[in-house]
C-alpha positions in Angstrom: -2.2 -52.5 220.4 -4.4 -54.7 218.2 -6.8 -53.3 215.6 -9.8 -54.5 217.6 -8.5 -52.9 220.8 -7.8 -49.6 219.0 -11.3 -49.6 217.6 -12.8 -50.3 221.0 -10.7 -47.5 222.5 -11.9 -45.0 219.9 -15.5 -46.1 220.4 -15.2 -45.7 224.1 -13.6 -42.2 223.6 -16.5 -41.2 221.3 -19.0 -42.4 223.8 -17.3 -40.6 226.7 -17.1 -37.4 224.7 -20.8 -37.7 223.8 -21.8 -38.3 227.4 -19.6 -35.4 228.6 -21.0 -33.1 225.9 -24.7 -34.0 226.7 -24.3 -33.6 230.4 -22.4 -30.3 230.0 -25.2 -29.1 227.6 -27.8 -30.0 230.1 -26.0 -28.5 233.1 -24.8 -25.3 231.4 -27.1 -24.5 228.5 -30.4 -25.9 229.8 -29.9 -25.6 233.5 -31.9 -22.4 233.9 -34.8 -23.7 231.7 -35.0 -27.0 233.5 -34.9 -25.3 236.9 -37.8 -23.0 235.8 -39.9 -25.9 234.5 -42.9 -26.2 236.9 -42.9 -30.0 236.3 -39.3 -30.3 237.7 -40.2 -31.5 241.2 -36.5 -31.8 242.2 -36.0 -28.1 241.6 -39.2 -27.3 243.5 -38.2 -29.5 246.5 -34.7 -27.9 246.5 -36.3 -24.5 246.6 -38.2 -25.4 249.9 -34.8 -26.0 251.6 -33.6 -22.5 250.9 -34.6 -19.3 252.8 -36.5 -17.7 249.9 -36.1 -14.0 249.3 -38.9 -11.7 250.1 -41.5 -10.2 247.8 -41.5 -6.5 248.4 -44.0 -3.7 247.6 -43.6 -0.1 248.6 -40.5 -1.0 250.7 -42.4 -3.6 252.8 -42.1 -7.3 252.6 -45.4 -8.8 251.7 -44.1 -12.4 251.5 -41.3 -13.8 253.6 -39.9 -17.2 254.8 -39.9 -18.3 258.5 -38.4 -21.5 260.0 -41.0 -24.2 259.8 -39.4 -26.7 262.3 -40.2 -29.6 259.9 -38.6 -31.4 257.0 -39.3 -28.5 254.7 -37.2 -26.1 256.8 -39.0 -23.0 255.7 -42.6 -21.8 255.4 -43.9 -18.8 253.5 -46.0 -16.2 255.3 -47.9 -13.4 253.7 -49.0 -9.9 254.9 -52.6 -8.8 254.0 -52.9 -12.1 252.2 -56.3 -11.6 250.5 -55.3 -8.2 249.2 -52.1 -9.5 247.5 -53.2 -13.1 247.0 -53.5 -13.1 243.2 -50.2 -11.2 242.9 -47.9 -13.1 245.2 -49.6 -16.5 244.8 -48.3 -19.2 247.1 -45.7 -21.9 247.3 -46.2 -25.1 249.2 -44.4 -28.5 249.3 -47.6 -30.2 250.3 -49.5 -29.1 247.2 -46.2 -29.4 245.3 -47.2 -26.2 243.5 -46.5 -22.5 243.2 -48.5 -19.7 241.7 -48.3 -16.0 241.1 -45.0 -14.2 241.6 -43.9 -17.2 243.7 -43.9 -19.3 240.6 -43.0 -16.7 237.9 -39.9 -15.5 239.9 -39.1 -18.9 241.6 -35.5 -19.0 240.4 -34.8 -15.5 241.7 -36.6 -16.1 245.0 -34.8 -19.4 245.6 -31.4 -18.2 244.4 -31.1 -20.5 241.4 -31.3 -17.9 238.6 -28.4 -17.5 236.2 -27.8 -13.9 237.4 -27.2 -15.3 240.9 -24.4 -17.7 239.9 -21.5 -15.7 241.4 -23.5 -15.0 244.6 -24.1 -18.8 245.0 -20.3 -19.5 244.5 -19.5 -16.8 247.1 -21.8 -18.3 249.7 -20.4 -21.8 249.1 -16.8 -20.6 249.6 -17.7 -18.6 252.7 -19.8 -21.4 254.2 -23.0 -19.3 254.3 -26.3 -21.1 254.0 -28.1 -20.7 250.6 -30.5 -17.8 250.4 -32.8 -16.4 247.7 -33.0 -12.8 246.4 -35.7 -10.3 247.1 -38.1 -9.4 244.3 -39.2 -5.8 244.3 -42.6 -5.1 242.7 -43.8 -2.0 241.0 -47.1 -2.2 242.8 -47.9 0.6 245.2 -49.3 -0.6 248.5 -51.6 2.4 248.9 -53.0 2.1 245.4 -53.4 -1.7 245.9 -55.4 -1.1 249.1 -57.5 1.6 247.5 -58.4 -0.8 244.7 -59.0 -3.8 247.1 -61.3 -1.8 249.4 -63.1 -0.1 246.6 -63.9 -3.4 244.9 -64.9 -4.8 248.3 -67.2 -7.9 248.1 -68.0 -7.3 244.4 -66.9 -9.9 241.9 -64.5 -8.4 239.5 -61.0 -6.9 239.1 -59.0 -3.7 239.0 -55.7 -2.9 237.1 -53.8 0.4 237.4 -50.9 1.1 235.1 -48.4 4.0 234.8 -49.0 5.0 231.2 -45.5 6.3 230.4 -43.7 3.2 231.7 -46.1 0.3 231.7 -45.4 -0.3 235.4 -48.4 -1.9 237.1 -49.4 0.0 240.2 -52.3 -2.2 241.3 -53.7 -5.6 240.5 -56.7 -6.8 242.4 -59.1 -9.7 241.7 -62.2 -10.5 243.8 -63.2 -12.8 245.4 -59.7 -13.6 246.8 -58.3 -16.1 249.2 -55.9 -16.5 252.1 -52.5 -17.5 250.8 -51.3 -18.2 254.4 -53.7 -21.1 254.6 -52.4 -22.4 251.3 -48.7 -22.1 252.4 -49.3 -24.0 255.7 -47.6 -27.4 256.3 -50.7 -29.1 257.7 -51.6 -31.5 254.9 -55.2 -32.1 255.8 -56.0 -28.4 256.4 -54.3 -27.2 253.2 -56.0 -29.8 251.1 -59.4 -29.0 252.6 -59.0 -25.3 252.1 -57.7 -25.7 248.5 -60.6 -28.0 247.6 -63.1 -25.5 249.0 -61.6 -22.8 246.8 -61.5 -25.0 243.8 -65.2 -26.0 244.2 -66.5 -22.5 244.9 -68.9 -21.3 242.2 -67.4 -17.8 242.2 -63.9 -19.2 241.3 -61.7 -17.3 243.8 -58.5 -18.9 242.5 -59.0 -17.2 239.1 -57.1 -13.9 238.6 -59.8 -12.0 236.8 -57.4 -9.1 236.2 -55.4 -11.0 233.6 -57.4 -14.2 232.8 -60.2 -16.5 233.8 -63.4 -16.5 231.7 -63.0 -13.3 229.7 -65.9 -10.8 229.6 -67.1 -8.7 226.6 -65.7 -5.2 227.1 -69.0 -3.5 226.3 -68.8 0.2 225.4 -65.2 0.5 226.6 -64.3 -1.1 223.2 -65.7 2.0 221.5 -62.4 3.5 222.2 -60.7 1.0 219.9 -63.3 1.5 217.2 -63.0 5.3 217.4 -59.2 4.9 217.3 -59.4 2.7 214.2 -61.6 5.3 212.5 -59.2 8.2 213.2 -56.2 6.1 212.2 -57.9 5.3 208.8 -57.5 9.0 207.8 -61.1 8.9 206.6 -62.8 9.9 209.8 -62.5 12.7 212.3 -64.2 13.3 215.7 -66.6 15.6 213.7 -67.5 13.0 211.1 -71.2 12.2 211.2 -73.2 8.9 211.1 -77.0 8.3 210.7 -78.9 8.6 214.0 -81.9 6.3 214.0 -83.6 5.0 217.2 -83.1 1.4 216.1 -80.7 -0.3 213.7 -81.2 -3.6 212.0 -78.0 -5.5 211.7 -76.9 -6.2 208.1 -78.0 -9.5 206.7 -79.9 -10.2 209.9 -83.3 -9.7 211.5 -81.7 -8.7 214.8 -82.2 -5.1 215.9 -79.8 -3.0 218.0 -80.9 -0.1 220.2 -79.1 2.6 222.2 -79.3 1.9 226.0 -82.2 4.3 226.4 -84.1 3.1 223.3 -84.0 6.5 221.6 -81.7 8.4 219.3 -78.2 9.6 220.1 -79.2 13.2 220.9 -81.2 15.3 218.5 -80.8 15.4 214.8 -80.8 13.0 211.9 -77.0 12.5 212.2 -74.5 12.4 215.1 -70.8 13.0 215.3 -68.3 10.3 216.4 -67.3 12.6 219.3 -70.9 13.0 220.5 -71.7 9.3 220.1 -68.6 8.5 222.2 -69.5 11.1 224.9 -73.0 9.7 225.2 -72.0 6.1 224.6 -74.4 5.4 221.8 -74.5 1.9 220.4 -76.1 2.5 217.0 -73.6 4.9 215.6 -70.7 2.7 216.6 -72.3 -0.4 215.1 -72.7 1.6 211.9 -69.1 2.8 212.1 -67.8 -0.7 212.7 -69.5 -2.0 209.5 -68.1 1.0 207.6 -64.5 0.3 208.9 -64.7 -3.5 208.5 -63.5 -6.2 210.9 -60.0 -6.2 209.5 -59.3 -2.5 210.3 -60.8 -2.9 213.8 -58.8 -6.1 214.5 -55.6 -4.5 213.3 -56.1 -1.5 215.5 -57.1 -3.7 218.5 -53.9 -5.7 218.0 -51.8 -2.5 218.2 -53.2 -2.0 221.7 -52.4 -5.7 222.6 -55.5 -7.7 221.6 -54.7 -11.3 220.6 -51.4 -11.1 222.5 -50.3 -12.5 225.8 -48.2 -10.5 228.2 -45.8 -11.8 230.8 -45.9 -9.3 233.6 -44.3 -11.8 234.6 -47.7 -13.3 235.4 -48.9 -14.7 232.1 -52.1 -13.0 230.8 -54.8 -14.6 228.7 -55.0 -12.9 225.3 -57.9 -10.6 224.8 -59.7 -11.6 221.6 -60.8 -9.9 218.5 -61.4 -12.8 216.0 -60.6 -12.9 212.3 -63.1 -13.1 209.5 -66.2 -11.7 211.2 -69.3 -11.1 209.0 -71.0 -7.7 209.0 -73.5 -8.5 211.8 -70.8 -9.7 214.1 -68.6 -6.8 213.2 -71.5 -4.4 214.0 -71.8 -6.0 217.5 -68.1 -5.5 218.2 -68.6 -1.8 217.4 -70.0 -1.5 221.0 -68.0 -4.4 222.6 -70.5 -7.2 222.2 -70.4 -10.3 220.1 -67.2 -12.2 219.9 -64.8 -9.6 221.3 -63.5 -10.3 224.8 -61.0 -8.5 227.1 -59.2 -8.6 230.4 -59.0 -5.5 232.6 -55.2 -5.5 231.9 -56.0 -5.1 228.2 -58.5 -2.3 228.7 -56.1 -0.5 231.0 -53.5 -0.8 228.2 -55.9 0.8 225.8 -56.4 3.8 228.0 -52.7 4.0 228.9 -51.8 3.9 225.2 -54.2 6.8 224.4 -53.0 8.8 227.4 -49.3 8.2 226.5 -49.6 9.9 223.1 -50.6 6.8 221.2 -47.6 4.6 222.4 -48.5 1.4 224.2 -46.0 0.2 226.8 -45.5 -3.5 227.8 -47.1 -4.0 231.2 -44.8 -5.2 234.0 -44.9 -5.6 237.7 -41.3 -6.3 238.8 -38.8 -3.5 239.2 -35.7 -5.2 240.6 -34.1 -8.4 242.0 -32.0 -7.6 245.0 -29.5 -10.0 246.5 -29.1 -10.9 250.2 -26.1 -8.5 250.2 -28.4 -5.7 248.9 -26.8 -5.6 245.5 -29.1 -5.1 242.5 -28.8 -8.4 240.6 -31.3 -7.6 237.9 -33.2 -4.5 236.9 -36.3 -4.6 234.6 -36.5 -1.8 232.0 -39.6 -0.2 230.6 -40.2 -1.3 227.0 -42.6 -0.3 224.2 -45.2 -2.7 222.8 -45.7 -0.4 219.9 -47.5 2.7 218.6 -51.3 2.4 218.3 -52.1 5.9 217.1 -50.3 9.1 216.0 -49.8 11.6 218.7 -52.2 14.2 217.2 -54.9 11.6 216.8 -54.3 10.4 220.4 -54.9 14.0 221.6 -58.3 14.0 219.8 -59.2 10.7 221.6 -58.2 12.3 224.9 -60.5 15.3 224.3 -63.4 13.0 223.5 -62.7 10.9 226.6 -62.5 14.0 228.8 -65.9 15.1 227.5 -67.3 11.7 228.4 -66.3 12.2 232.1 -67.1 15.9 232.4 -70.6 15.8 230.8 -71.3 12.4 229.3 -71.8 8.8 230.2 -68.8 8.5 232.5 -69.5 11.2 235.1 -69.0 8.8 238.0 -65.3 9.1 237.5 -65.1 12.9 238.0 -62.4 14.2 240.4 -62.7 17.8 241.6 -59.9 19.9 240.2 -58.6 17.2 237.8 -59.4 16.5 234.2 -60.2 12.8 233.9 -60.5 11.0 230.6 -62.6 7.8 230.6 -65.1 5.5 229.1 -67.7 3.3 230.7 -69.2 0.0 229.5 -72.2 -2.0 230.4 -72.0 -5.4 228.6 -74.8 -7.8 228.0 -74.4 -11.5 228.6 -77.6 -13.0 227.3 -81.3 -12.8 228.0 -82.0 -12.3 231.7 -78.3 -12.5 232.6 -76.7 -9.8 234.8 -74.6 -7.2 233.0 -70.8 -6.9 233.2 -69.9 -3.4 234.2 -66.7 -1.6 233.0 -64.7 1.6 233.3 -61.4 2.5 231.8 -59.6 5.8 231.8 -56.7 7.9 233.1 -55.8 11.0 235.1 -54.8 13.7 234.7 -55.9 13.9 231.1 -52.6 15.6 230.2 -49.4 13.8 231.1 -51.4 11.1 233.0 -49.9 9.4 236.1 -52.3 6.4 236.1 -54.6 4.5 233.7 -57.2 2.3 235.3 -59.5 -0.5 234.2 -62.3 -1.9 236.3 -64.6 -4.8 235.6 -67.5 -5.8 237.9 -69.2 -9.1 237.1 -72.6 -10.4 237.9 -74.2 -6.9 237.6 -72.5 -5.8 240.8 -75.3 -7.6 242.6 -77.9 -5.5 240.7 -78.7 -7.8 237.8 -79.5 -5.6 234.8 -80.0 -2.4 236.9 -76.4 -1.5 237.5 -74.3 0.4 235.0 -70.6 1.0 234.4 -71.1 4.6 235.4 -72.8 4.0 238.8 -70.6 1.0 239.9 -67.4 0.6 238.0 -66.5 4.3 237.5 -66.6 5.2 241.2 -64.2 2.4 241.9 -61.8 3.7 239.3 -62.1 7.2 240.8 -60.9 6.0 244.2 -57.9 4.3 242.6 -57.0 7.4 240.6 -57.4 9.5 243.7 -55.0 7.2 245.6 -52.3 7.7 242.9 -52.9 11.5 242.8 -52.8 11.7 246.6 -56.3 13.2 246.9 
């Protein structure tokens, strides 16, 4: 062999090895990532040719595949579509898109996940057609229905969480939409319906439970401020603050009032516990300035603020910004200014307090079950972190129970059950309707559910509605559904 031929042979061998290595790397190491990429149209088209697994809640399939009789082979159908719409999402070859669980769990539902490799080989060897696996949700159908019906035609969202585990029991956003119309294979009808939803002023495609245009949390954020105060070791529920009828923000001409334009009860001072029970703005504005924005932000982040959560639906981070000046910090003391939150986040705040100060990562998928009924994947409960020492969390619980039993959150009372909660009525600018909130849990000891409710656009009552009269009764119905009452 000549020297030139030897060199050429070596070069060809190197090129072959490089090509073999790169293709193997793509097919083995990056296969699952590429399959999950929403921009990978080949993977999406392949998934339409497979009988997708069902999405299951409370033992009933809420999303299934039926033969379509067209080139796409299968079409998705949804049960109680508007009630589950923001959870299941949809998948459709016409729109070449998938949303919700359909997108987040696409590999499992289409049978292409790494955990399903052996099952795919078995079906190939036995000549069986490809099938996806079922995805079992943690959501409780009865609780979901209670939340959906309680919210009704109001614009807003409800999230219910199991405090000890982080399992999401309900997630509802309103207005909703009909996923069956978005899964149909009639191109003109699907596009017309999608365009209608996209152009709607009330943005029905937005999942308000975990994202969209985030709202100020109003007085529900007082829970985080009170938690930061207790965690500092310098404040207790009995610590007092000045009790004026008006409060001029530091370095500002703006003046803050309590909702009723008077003092927070009688006396020249008021305790943190009493200010939380009555939901007074001025004491919490004062407390926020005393604590400083860094201490509040750090405590908020222990509950999940400034973090996104994959439930597996990706949430928009709730925000407590850095480097706020004193006037802005004072406003955040009662959930105004630059602080914003999702219902998921405020449910996590309540759940963390009710769980002895430990915040769990929220999740809404329990298991992936193969066509042969074997459990291919099980999702464990995991901790996000500790927000508050257990003894301090107990003090927060006592203050929240007082708020429901005899304070500003009486709309959440349940006969025979100690409920812990906090309302919020957030302002959105001069003349704009309020955003109404409630977050809490029940029972107060060893809680089975933590709930957050947001109602936008003033609940149709402009600036007349309150968190206690509109949001709290919705939460009450959800908690009753969990407690079987």
